C-alpha positions in Angstrom: -34.7 11.6 75.9 -33.6 9.4 78.7 -32.4 12.1 81.2 -35.3 14.3 81.2 -37.8 11.0 81.6 -34.9 9.8 84.5 -35.7 13.1 86.2 -39.0 13.3 85.8 -39.6 9.4 87.3 -36.9 10.6 90.3 -39.2 14.3 91.2 -42.1 12.2 90.9 -40.6 8.7 93.9 -39.0 11.5 95.7 -41.4 13.9 96.3 -43.2 10.4 98.1 -40.9 9.9 99.6 -40.7 13.4 101.3 -44.1 13.4 102.1 -43.3 10.5 104.1 -39.6 12.4 105.8 -41.1 15.8 105.7 -37.4 16.7 104.0 -36.3 18.8 100.6 -36.7 16.3 97.8 -33.6 15.6 95.3 -32.8 14.0 92.7 -29.3 12.5 93.0 -27.1 10.8 90.7 -28.1 7.0 91.7 -31.8 8.5 91.7 -31.6 9.3 88.3 -29.6 6.4 87.0 -31.5 4.2 88.9 -34.7 5.6 87.1 -33.2 5.8 83.7 -32.7 2.1 83.6 -36.1 1.8 85.5 -37.7 3.3 82.1 -35.5 1.3 79.8 -36.3 -2.2 81.1 -39.9 -0.9 82.1 -41.0 0.1 78.1 -38.8 -3.1 77.3 -41.1 -5.5 79.5 -44.8 -3.8 78.7 -44.4 -3.6 75.0 -43.5 -6.8 74.9 -46.0 -8.1 77.2 -48.5 -5.7 75.2 -47.4 -6.0 71.9 -45.5 -9.5 71.8 -48.2 -12.6 69.7 -46.8 -15.6 71.2 -46.4 -13.1 74.6 -50.0 -11.3 74.9 -51.2 -11.6 71.8 -50.1 -8.9 70.6 -54.0 -6.8 70.4 -53.0 -2.9 69.2 -55.8 -2.3 72.6 -53.3 -3.1 74.9 -50.4 -0.5 73.3 -51.3 2.3 76.2 -49.3 -0.1 78.5 -46.6 0.3 77.1 -46.5 4.5 78.7 -47.9 2.6 81.9 -44.7 0.5 82.3 -42.2 2.9 81.7 -43.8 5.3 84.4 -44.1 2.3 87.2 -41.1 1.0 85.7 -38.9 4.7 86.9 -40.2 5.1 89.4 -39.1 2.1 90.7 -35.3 2.8 89.1 -35.8 5.5 90.8 -36.3 4.1 94.3 -34.0 1.3 94.4 -31.6 3.8 92.9 -32.4 5.9 95.7 -32.1 3.1 98.4 -28.7 2.3 97.0 -27.7 5.5 97.1 -27.8 5.8 99.9 -26.0 3.1 101.3 -23.9 2.1 98.5 -22.0 5.2 97.9 -20.2 5.4 94.7 -17.7 7.8 94.4 -17.2 10.0 91.7 -13.4 9.7 90.4 -11.7 13.6 90.9 -12.6 15.7 88.1 -10.2 15.4 85.3 -7.4 17.6 84.4 -5.9 19.3 81.9 -7.1 18.0 77.7 -9.7 16.5 77.0 -9.7 12.4 77.2 -11.5 9.2 76.2 -10.5 6.8 78.3 -11.5 9.5 81.5 -14.0 11.7 80.2 -15.1 15.1 82.1 -19.0 16.8 82.5 -19.9 18.2 79.2 -17.4 16.3 77.6 -18.2 15.6 74.0 -16.8 12.5 72.1 -17.0 12.2 68.2 -16.8 9.3 66.4 -16.8 9.6 61.9 -15.3 6.6 60.6 -16.8 4.2 57.2 -17.0 0.5 57.9 -15.9 -1.6 54.5 -18.0 -4.3 54.1 -17.9 -7.8 52.0 -21.3 -8.9 51.9 -21.9 -12.5 54.0 -23.7 -16.0 53.5 -27.2 -16.1 54.3 -27.4 -12.9 53.0 -31.2 -13.0 51.3 -34.6 -10.5 50.7 -37.2 -12.5 50.4 -40.4 -10.3 49.5 -44.2 -12.0 49.0 -47.7 -10.8 48.3 -50.7 -12.2 49.4 -50.8 -16.2 47.9 -47.2 -15.3 45.7 -44.4 -16.6 47.2 -41.4 -13.9 46.4 -37.9 -15.7 44.8 -35.5 -15.9 47.4 -32.9 -13.7 46.9 -29.1 -14.0 47.7 -27.4 -10.9 47.6 -24.7 -12.7 45.1 -27.1 -12.9 43.3 -28.3 -8.6 42.9 -24.9 -7.8 42.5 -24.4 -7.1 46.1 -20.8 -8.1 47.3 -20.0 -4.7 49.4 -21.0 -1.9 50.8 -20.1 0.9 52.2 -21.2 2.0 56.0 -20.6 5.7 56.9 -21.3 6.0 61.0 -21.1 9.2 63.2 -21.6 9.1 66.8 -21.5 11.6 69.3 -21.7 10.9 72.8 -22.2 14.0 75.7 -21.2 13.3 79.6 -23.2 14.7 82.1 -20.8 13.6 84.6 -17.1 11.2 84.8 -19.8 9.1 85.0 -23.1 9.0 82.7 -23.8 10.2 78.9 -26.0 9.8 75.9 -24.9 8.8 72.8 -26.9 9.0 69.6 -25.8 8.0 65.8 -25.9 7.6 62.5 -25.4 5.4 59.9 -25.8 4.9 55.9 -25.2 1.8 53.9 -24.2 2.8 50.6 -24.9 -0.9 49.4 -26.0 -1.2 45.5 -24.7 -3.2 42.6 -25.7 -5.0 38.9 -26.1 -8.9 37.7 -27.4 -10.5 34.9 -30.5 -13.0 35.6 -30.7 -15.7 32.8 -34.2 -16.8 34.1 -37.6 -14.5 35.8 -38.2 -13.6 39.5 -41.0 -13.2 41.3 -40.6 -10.1 44.0 -43.4 -8.3 45.5 -46.8 -9.7 43.5 -44.3 -8.9 40.4 -42.6 -11.5 37.5 -39.9 -9.8 36.6 -38.3 -11.2 33.2 -34.8 -13.4 32.4 -32.8 -12.5 30.3 -31.7 -8.9 31.9 -29.6 -6.9 34.0 -31.3 -6.0 36.7 -29.9 -3.0 38.7 -30.4 -3.2 42.7 -29.6 0.0 44.6 -31.6 0.3 48.3 -30.9 4.1 48.2 -32.3 4.4 51.1 -30.8 2.7 53.8 -30.2 4.0 57.2 -30.4 3.7 60.5 -30.8 6.1 63.8 -30.0 5.7 67.2 -30.4 7.0 70.7 -28.7 5.6 73.3 -28.0 5.7 77.5 -24.2 4.7 78.6 -22.9 4.7 82.4 -19.0 3.5 83.1 -18.6 0.5 84.8 -15.6 1.0 86.1 -15.8 2.4 90.0 -17.5 -1.2 90.3 -14.6 -3.5 89.7 -12.1 -1.0 90.3 -10.2 -1.6 94.1 -10.6 -5.3 92.9 -8.5 -5.0 89.4 -4.6 -5.3 91.9 -5.4 -9.2 92.2 -7.0 -9.9 88.3 -4.4 -11.0 85.9 -2.6 -8.5 84.3 -4.5 -8.7 81.1 -7.9 -8.0 82.7 -6.3 -4.7 84.6 -6.8 -1.2 83.1 -10.5 -2.0 81.4 -12.5 1.4 81.6 -15.8 -1.0 81.0 -19.1 1.2 79.5 -22.4 -0.2 79.4 -25.1 1.3 77.6 -28.8 0.1 76.2 -31.4 2.5 73.9 -32.7 2.0 70.9 -31.5 1.8 67.6 -34.5 2.4 63.7 -33.2 1.1 60.6 -35.1 3.0 57.5 -35.1 0.4 53.9 -36.8 0.9 51.1 -35.2 -1.7 48.7 -35.7 -1.1 44.7 -34.7 -3.2 42.1 -34.0 -1.0 38.8 -35.5 2.3 41.0 -39.0 -0.3 41.7 -39.4 -0.7 37.5 -37.8 -3.2 36.7 -39.5 -5.4 33.4 -42.0 -7.7 34.3 -43.7 -10.5 32.0 -46.8 -10.2 30.7 -48.7 -12.6 33.1 -47.2 -10.7 35.9 -49.5 -9.7 38.6 -47.9 -7.0 39.3 -45.7 -4.3 38.3 -44.1 -2.5 41.1 -40.6 -4.2 42.3 -39.8 -2.9 44.9 -41.0 -3.1 49.3 -40.6 -0.6 51.5 -39.6 -2.1 54.8 -39.6 0.8 56.8 -43.2 1.3 56.8 -43.6 -2.2 59.2 -40.2 -1.3 60.7 -39.9 -0.2 64.9 -37.2 1.1 66.5 -35.4 -1.8 68.4 -34.5 -2.3 72.4 -30.4 -2.6 72.0 -28.6 -3.3 74.5 -24.0 -3.4 74.4 -20.5 -3.0 76.4 -17.6 -1.2 75.0 -14.3 -1.5 76.7 -11.6 0.2 76.3 -8.0 0.3 77.5 -4.4 2.1 76.6 -1.9 0.2 75.2 1.5 1.7 76.5 1.6 6.0 75.7 0.9 6.0 71.5 -2.3 3.4 71.5 -5.6 2.6 73.1 -7.5 -0.5 72.1 -10.8 -0.1 71.9 -12.9 -3.6 71.8 -17.2 -3.5 71.5 -20.5 -5.8 71.4 -24.3 -4.0 70.3 -27.2 -5.8 69.8 -31.3 -5.5 69.7 -33.9 -8.8 69.6 -37.4 -8.2 68.9 -39.4 -11.5 68.0 -43.4 -10.9 66.7 -44.5 -7.8 68.2 -47.7 -6.1 66.9 -46.6 -3.3 64.7 -49.9 -1.8 65.0 -49.8 -1.4 61.1 -52.8 -2.7 58.9 -52.2 -4.5 55.1 -54.3 -7.3 54.9 -54.6 -7.9 58.5 -52.3 -7.2 61.8 -48.6 -7.2 60.0 -46.1 -8.1 63.0 -42.9 -7.7 63.2 -39.8 -9.8 63.9 -36.2 -7.8 64.0 -32.8 -9.1 65.2 -30.1 -7.2 64.8 -25.7 -7.7 66.6 -22.7 -5.5 65.9 -19.1 -5.7 66.9 -15.6 -3.8 66.7 -12.1 -4.3 67.4 -10.1 -0.7 67.1 -7.4 0.5 67.0 -6.7 4.1 67.7 -3.6 6.1 67.6 -2.9 8.6 70.8 -0.5 11.8 70.4 -1.5 14.3 72.3 1.7 16.1 71.1 0.9 16.6 67.2 -3.0 15.8 66.9 -4.4 16.7 70.7 -7.7 15.0 71.1 -7.8 13.5 67.5 -7.6 9.5 68.0 -7.2 7.9 64.4 -8.1 4.4 64.4 -8.6 1.4 62.4 -10.0 -1.8 62.9 -12.7 -4.6 62.4 -16.7 -4.8 62.3 -18.8 -7.9 61.7 -22.8 -6.0 61.3 -25.6 -9.3 61.7 -29.0 -7.7 60.7 -32.5 -9.7 60.0 -36.3 -7.7 59.5 -39.6 -9.8 59.2 -43.0 -8.5 58.3 -45.5 -11.4 58.4 -49.6 -10.7 57.2 -52.3 -12.2 55.0 -51.0 -9.5 52.4 -47.4 -9.2 53.0 -44.5 -11.3 54.0 -41.4 -9.9 53.7 -37.9 -10.6 55.1 -34.6 -9.3 54.4 -31.2 -11.0 56.1 -27.9 -9.5 55.5 -24.9 -10.5 57.0 -21.7 -8.1 56.0 -17.6 -8.2 58.0 -14.1 -6.0 56.9 -12.3 -3.2 58.3 -13.3 -0.5 59.6 -11.3 3.0 59.6 -11.9 6.6 61.1 -11.2 8.5 63.9 -12.5 9.5 67.3 -12.7 13.3 69.0 -13.0 14.4 72.3 -13.9 18.1 73.2 
C-alpha cells in the first residue's frame, strides 16, 4: 500500500519536473523512497492537526484534510528524494549470490518469522470500564486471574531490492484466567455479584500491522572502520507504518451474574469499536556472531493522544493509544543442516494502553507483559 502510494506521488511530481525540463520522467529508487516516507509523515501530521483535540480541536469535518496531507507529504517527499538521489547518489550493494541471506537481502526475497511470546503479566496491568456516571472498578489483571499469556506471531517481509521492503504482521493474544471475587465489582454499568469465581477470557484480541522498511547500512558503512569493534558489522533497519489492535474484553462471556440492583446486565466491553490504526516507528539491528549465531535487537512503538475516533457514543469519543515493544534474540545459523531456516530464542517486553473517553463511555486498559520468546526465521 505504501509503495503504491509512494509511486503514485513520485509519478505526479516527476510529471511536473518533466514539464519544466522536457526530460522523460523516471521514478528512481530515491524518489520512491522519499514519496513513501513523505506520505507517511504527511498522513500522521495532518491527522494530528485534524483529529487531535489539543491541536486542531478534533472536528470531524476536518478529517478530509488527512488525505490532502498524505498527497502533499508524498509530493514533497518525492521531490526531496529525487533531489537527494541526483546530488548524493547511493550505490546499491552488489546483488548477493548463493543461498538467501537474512543479513544480505536481495530483490524479491521474502523473510518469514513465526514465533511465540510466552509472557508474564507485569505490574500496572489494569482494566476499568465506565458507563455514563457509573465509574468502573479498577480491575488489576492478577485480580482476574490474568497472570500469563501466549502471543503467537507471524511476520512477513518482501524486499523490492537490497534496501527497501514492505512488511506485514499478525499477532494473537491468548490471555485468560479464573479468579474468585469476594466482593461486587462494577464493569460497564453493571454490578457483578461477589462471592463467585469469574472467568475472564478476551478471546478476540489480536493485532494487524503494515510497515515500510529501509536498510540504513549504506549511510554509515564507509565510516565503520573508525568505530569501536562492537559497533561494527550491524545491519540497521528503520521501520514505519501502522498497527491496529482489536480487543473484545469479556467477563464470563459478557453474561456474568449481576446483583438485583445492577443498572446494567452486560459484562463485556468492545474496545475495538473506538480503536484506531496507530502510527508506529522503530529500529532493528542485526549482526552475525561468528559462523553459527546471529544477534537481533529491535524496538518499536507508536503514540496517539486524544484523537477524534470519528465515533459517537453520548458525544465524541476521544481515543488515546500507546504501545511499545522490545526484543533481544539470538538466531542459530547452520546452512549445511538447516539451509535458510534459523531457530531463535530471546526475551521480549510489551506495553499497550488504550483510553476511550466520552460523556457515555470511559474505557481504559493498560497491559504490560515480558518473558521469553522462541520461533524460527526463514528466508526464501
